Each structure stands twice: as C-alpha cells, then as structure tokens.
C-alpha positions as CSV (number, residue, x, y, z in Angstrom):
1,M,110.2,-41.1,-16.0
2,K,106.5,-41.9,-16.5
3,F,106.4,-43.3,-13.0
4,L,107.8,-40.1,-11.7
5,E,105.2,-38.1,-13.7
6,F,102.4,-40.3,-12.3
7,K,103.8,-40.0,-8.8
8,S,103.9,-36.2,-9.1
9,K,100.4,-35.9,-10.5
10,F,99.1,-38.3,-7.8
11,F,100.7,-36.2,-5.1
12,S,99.2,-33.0,-6.6
13,M,95.8,-34.6,-6.6
14,I,96.2,-35.6,-3.0
15,V,97.2,-32.1,-2.1
16,A,94.3,-30.6,-4.0
17,A,91.8,-33.0,-2.3
18,C,93.2,-32.1,1.1
19,V,92.8,-28.4,0.4
20,F,89.3,-28.9,-0.8
21,L,88.3,-31.0,2.2
22,S,89.9,-28.5,4.5
23,T,88.1,-25.6,2.9
24,M,84.7,-27.5,3.1
25,S,85.4,-28.3,6.7
26,F,86.1,-24.7,7.5
27,A,83.0,-23.5,5.7
28,T,80.9,-26.1,7.5
29,Q,82.3,-25.1,10.9
30,T,81.7,-21.4,10.0
31,L,78.1,-22.0,9.0
32,A,77.4,-24.3,12.0
33,S,78.7,-21.7,14.4
34,D,76.9,-18.8,12.9
35,Y,73.5,-19.6,14.6
36,W,72.6,-16.0,15.3
37,E,73.6,-15.0,11.8
38,G,71.0,-17.5,10.6
39,V,68.4,-15.8,12.9
40,K,69.3,-12.4,11.5
41,Q,68.9,-13.7,7.9
42,R,65.5,-15.2,8.9
43,G,64.5,-11.8,10.4
44,E,62.9,-13.2,13.6
45,L,63.9,-14.7,16.9
46,R,61.6,-17.5,18.0
47,C,61.0,-17.7,21.7
48,A,59.0,-20.4,23.4
49,A,56.2,-19.2,25.7
50,A,55.1,-21.7,28.4
51,I,53.2,-19.5,30.9
52,A,54.5,-19.4,34.4
53,A,54.2,-16.0,36.1
54,P,56.2,-13.9,36.8
55,Y,58.8,-15.5,34.5
56,V,56.6,-16.0,31.4
57,M,53.2,-14.2,31.1
58,K,50.5,-13.1,28.7
59,N,48.2,-10.2,29.1
60,P,44.7,-11.6,29.2
61,K,43.2,-8.4,27.8
62,T,45.5,-7.6,25.0
63,G,47.3,-10.9,24.3
64,E,50.7,-9.1,24.8
65,Y,53.5,-11.3,26.0
66,G,55.6,-10.3,29.0
67,G,57.3,-11.6,32.1
68,A,60.9,-11.2,33.2
69,Y,62.3,-13.8,30.9
70,L,60.2,-12.9,27.8
71,D,61.4,-9.4,28.2
72,L,64.9,-10.7,27.8
73,C,63.9,-12.4,24.6
74,K,62.6,-9.0,23.3
75,E,65.8,-7.3,24.3
76,F,68.1,-9.9,22.7
77,A,66.0,-9.6,19.5
78,D,66.8,-5.9,19.5
79,V,70.5,-6.8,19.8
80,L,70.2,-8.9,16.7
81,G,68.1,-6.4,14.9
82,V,65.2,-8.8,14.3
83,K,61.6,-9.0,15.5
84,V,60.7,-11.4,18.3
85,V,58.1,-14.1,17.7
86,F,56.6,-15.9,20.7
87,V,55.4,-19.5,20.2
88,D,52.8,-20.9,22.7
89,T,53.8,-24.2,24.2
90,T,53.6,-26.2,27.5
91,W,56.3,-27.1,29.9
92,D,56.2,-30.8,29.0
93,N,56.8,-29.9,25.3
94,I,59.3,-27.0,25.7
95,V,62.5,-29.1,25.4
96,A,61.2,-31.3,22.6
97,G,60.3,-28.1,20.6
98,L,63.8,-26.8,21.1
99,Q,65.2,-30.1,19.8
100,S,63.0,-30.1,16.7
101,G,63.8,-26.5,15.9
102,K,60.5,-24.9,16.6
103,W,62.1,-22.1,18.6
104,D,65.5,-20.7,19.2
105,L,65.2,-19.9,23.0
106,A,63.4,-21.8,25.7
107,P,63.2,-19.3,28.6
108,A,63.0,-19.8,32.4
109,L,64.2,-23.4,32.3
110,N,65.7,-24.9,35.4
111,L,69.2,-26.2,34.7
112,T,69.4,-29.9,35.3
113,P,71.8,-32.6,34.3
114,Q,69.1,-34.5,32.5
115,R,68.1,-31.6,30.4
116,A,71.7,-30.7,29.7
117,L,72.2,-34.1,28.1
118,A,69.5,-33.2,25.5
119,I,70.0,-29.4,25.0
120,S,72.5,-26.6,25.6
121,F,72.0,-23.9,28.3
122,S,72.8,-20.3,28.9
123,G,74.3,-19.1,32.1
124,P,72.0,-18.5,35.1
125,A,69.6,-15.5,35.0
126,G,68.3,-16.4,38.5
127,Y,67.9,-19.2,41.0
128,D,64.9,-21.3,42.0
129,A,63.7,-23.1,45.1
130,M,60.4,-24.9,45.6
131,T,57.4,-24.2,47.9
132,F,54.0,-25.7,48.4
133,L,50.6,-24.1,48.7
134,Y,47.5,-25.5,50.3
135,R,44.1,-24.2,51.4
136,T,44.3,-22.7,54.8
137,D,40.9,-24.2,55.8
138,S,41.8,-27.7,54.6
139,E,41.1,-30.2,57.4
140,K,42.6,-33.0,55.2
141,V,46.0,-31.2,55.0
142,G,45.8,-29.9,58.5
143,H,49.2,-28.6,59.7
144,P,51.8,-30.3,57.5
145,T,55.3,-30.8,58.6
146,P,58.2,-29.2,56.6
147,D,59.7,-32.7,56.0
148,L,56.5,-33.4,54.0
149,K,56.0,-36.8,55.7
150,T,52.4,-35.9,56.7
151,L,51.6,-35.2,53.0
152,D,53.0,-38.4,51.6
153,V,50.1,-40.6,52.5
154,P,47.5,-42.5,50.4
155,G,44.6,-40.2,49.2
156,M,46.6,-37.0,49.3
157,R,46.7,-35.3,45.9
158,I,49.8,-33.3,45.1
159,G,49.5,-31.0,42.1
160,V,52.4,-29.8,39.9
161,V,52.8,-28.3,36.4
162,A,53.6,-31.1,34.0
163,G,57.2,-31.3,32.7
164,T,58.7,-28.8,35.2
165,A,61.5,-29.3,37.6
166,Q,58.8,-29.3,40.3
167,D,57.1,-32.2,38.6
168,K,60.3,-34.2,38.7
169,A,61.1,-33.3,42.3
170,V,57.6,-34.2,43.5
171,T,57.6,-37.5,41.6
172,Q,60.8,-38.5,43.2
173,R,59.8,-37.4,46.7
174,F,56.3,-38.6,47.0
175,K,55.7,-42.4,47.0
176,S,52.3,-42.8,48.5
177,A,50.5,-39.6,47.6
178,Q,48.9,-39.1,44.1
179,V,50.7,-36.7,41.8
180,V,48.3,-34.7,39.7
181,R,49.8,-32.9,36.7
182,L,48.3,-29.7,35.3
183,P,49.3,-27.5,32.3
184,Q,50.3,-24.2,34.0
185,L,50.6,-22.4,37.3
186,A,47.3,-20.6,36.9
187,S,45.5,-23.9,36.6
188,L,47.4,-25.3,39.5
189,Q,46.4,-22.4,41.7
190,L,42.7,-22.9,40.6
191,A,42.9,-26.6,41.3
192,I,44.0,-25.9,44.9
193,L,41.2,-23.4,45.5
194,S,38.6,-25.6,43.9
195,G,39.7,-28.7,45.8
196,Q,40.8,-30.6,42.7
197,V,44.2,-31.1,44.5
198,D,45.1,-30.8,48.1
199,V,48.6,-29.3,47.8
200,G,50.4,-27.7,45.0
201,G,54.2,-27.6,44.3
202,F,55.3,-24.2,42.9
203,P,58.6,-22.5,42.0
204,Y,59.3,-20.3,45.0
205,D,58.7,-16.9,43.4
206,G,55.5,-18.1,41.7
207,G,54.2,-19.7,44.9
208,V,54.8,-16.6,47.0
209,L,53.0,-14.4,44.6
210,A,50.1,-16.9,44.2
211,Q,49.7,-16.9,48.0
212,K,49.7,-13.1,48.1
213,T,47.0,-12.8,45.5
214,Q,44.7,-15.0,47.7
215,G,45.5,-13.5,51.1
216,D,44.5,-15.8,53.9
217,H,42.9,-18.4,51.7
218,L,46.2,-20.1,50.9
219,T,49.1,-21.1,53.1
220,L,52.8,-21.5,52.1
221,L,54.9,-24.5,53.2
222,N,58.7,-24.4,52.6
223,P,60.1,-27.9,52.7
224,K,63.1,-28.8,54.9
225,P,65.3,-30.1,53.6
226,A,64.8,-28.3,50.3
227,L,63.7,-30.3,47.3
228,I,65.1,-27.9,44.7
229,K,68.0,-25.4,44.6
230,Q,68.6,-24.8,40.9
231,A,69.7,-22.1,38.5
232,I,67.2,-20.8,36.0
233,G,68.3,-19.8,32.5
234,F,67.6,-20.3,28.8
235,G,67.5,-23.5,26.9
236,L,69.5,-23.4,23.6
237,P,69.8,-25.8,20.7
238,R,72.2,-28.6,21.4
239,S,74.0,-28.0,18.2
240,M,74.8,-24.3,19.0
241,E,78.5,-23.6,18.9
242,P,80.3,-22.2,22.0
243,R,80.9,-18.8,20.4
244,D,77.1,-18.3,19.8
245,I,76.4,-19.4,23.4
246,A,79.0,-16.9,24.5
247,V,77.2,-14.1,22.6
248,F,74.0,-14.8,24.4
249,N,75.7,-15.2,27.8
250,I,77.5,-11.8,27.4
251,F,74.1,-10.2,26.8
252,L,72.5,-12.1,29.8
253,E,75.3,-11.5,32.2
254,E,75.1,-7.7,31.8
255,K,71.3,-7.8,32.4
256,V,71.8,-9.8,35.6
257,A,74.7,-7.6,36.8
258,L,72.7,-4.4,36.3
259,G,69.8,-5.8,38.3
260,E,67.4,-5.6,35.4
261,V,66.2,-9.2,35.8
262,D,65.4,-8.8,39.5
263,D,63.7,-5.5,38.7
264,S,61.6,-7.2,36.0
265,M,60.6,-10.0,38.4
266,I,59.4,-7.4,40.9
267,H,57.5,-5.5,38.2
268,Y,55.6,-8.5,36.9
269,G,55.0,-9.6,40.5
270,Q,53.3,-6.3,41.1
271,I,51.2,-6.8,38.0
272,M,50.1,-10.2,39.4
273,L,49.1,-8.4,42.6
274,G,47.2,-5.7,40.7
275,K,49.6,-3.0,41.9
276,A,51.1,-2.2,38.5
277,D,50.1,-1.9,34.9
278,W,51.5,-3.8,31.9
C-alpha cells in the first residue's frame, strides 16, 4: 500500500514538473519572440546610421538624418508607436553593433551568405550592382577596359568603403592593385578627386549620383562581367523570431510595392544634386 502511495505521489511530482517546465518553456518562447514588444516597452527604435548617400544621409547644416532607408526606420517607428534613435557608426562596424545589441536595425545592407551566417535579414527593399569612378583626366588610368584587367596592375590604387559589399568584391577581384579602404562614400569621392586613389568602387546608385555631382570631372566604368548583383535590405538581430521578422517584412513589402522606396531614392538623389530641399 505504501509503495502504491509513493508511486502515486512520485507520478504526481513528475506531472507537476512537466507542467512547470512546459509553462516556463512557453513563457520563454513568448518573450523571445516578442522583440518588437520589447522595443515598444523601451520607447525607442535604434537604427544604425552608416552614411552612404542616397541610402543613409545626414544633413550637414541641421544634423537631421535622412536617406531612403533611414526614412523607413522613421516610418516603422511610427508603426510601433515609438521614437526613432539613430546611432552613428561605420560600415565595418555595423554588423558587430547589431550582434552586440547596440541597435535594432542595420539599414541598407547587402544580403550576403557570409552576413546571413552572423545576423538575420529582412526581405529586399532594393537591389545593388557595382560601378567604378575615376578622374576623367587621369593619364594613369587612361581608358580602362570593362573586364578591369587594365586596372589590376601594381601601383594602381583602388578605393572602397571599408566593410561594404564593394570592399569584399574588390578584395576578391584585384590581386595586383592596392586596395585603399575609406570610412564612407563622401571620403571615397574626395579621395578620387584629390588623387589619393586612382579608382573608386561604388554601389551603383551612389556612383551614378557622385558622377553627376562632378560633371565631366569623373567618369563611370561599369564592369563586365558584373562584380555584384545583390539584394539590399535591413540587418536584424540573429535571435529575432520568425514572427517578428514577418512583422517588419509586411511593413517593408508594402513600402516597396507602393513605390515609396524608389521615390525616396530619387528624392534624396535630387538633394545630392542640389535640385531638391531636405
């Protein structure tokens, strides 16, 4: 009889323990998947700001942040009912900052398998190719061929923004030329004009706009075959649950479908060219 009582109590303890563990597991899963709920409780959405016009920009006169992808940060903050906070960073630190929890969104990141091993991604907001810029009057560069062979020679200096997809592509492609890494697109453009580098590797939209701002002083070179054909989206914390990624993707997909991202790219391009106001 005592054995049966012991067996019954033991069974009851096992059941209670299972119920407790199941409840704790459910609670943990619920908390882990409520990333945006945590942002709402904090009251702010933290968005990384690594400058690369027209994607990510900062008004030099007022300090106001803008750009096609930072505007999306502002609009998603409105969806959550929180304020947006922009955190200055560089392209070679943007993924590490996301991993360490310094920001919630890393905008305008090229989707690559290597990055996807370290962080999560949203769906695409646009697509990126790569172009090169050089001074039109450069005798050293001359008339480079689209296959880039005439540029991959000792003594040629190829500039890129450190930590970008363009940095990786140039590093893989050029074996003899020197790769010079700079902090942002504006400094890369200045380096070409000043002669610090001979050629600069740009994201396509940024390169086209940079060339237009300088008129005949800079010439575009579109490589054939292409070095990059990649989607651009938002980096997200690796631990973010699928349902929270889905929330952001639903928001983003509508903005893309309505043409708002393309319109914003054009608007900030016009600002770069001095044809529109902030």
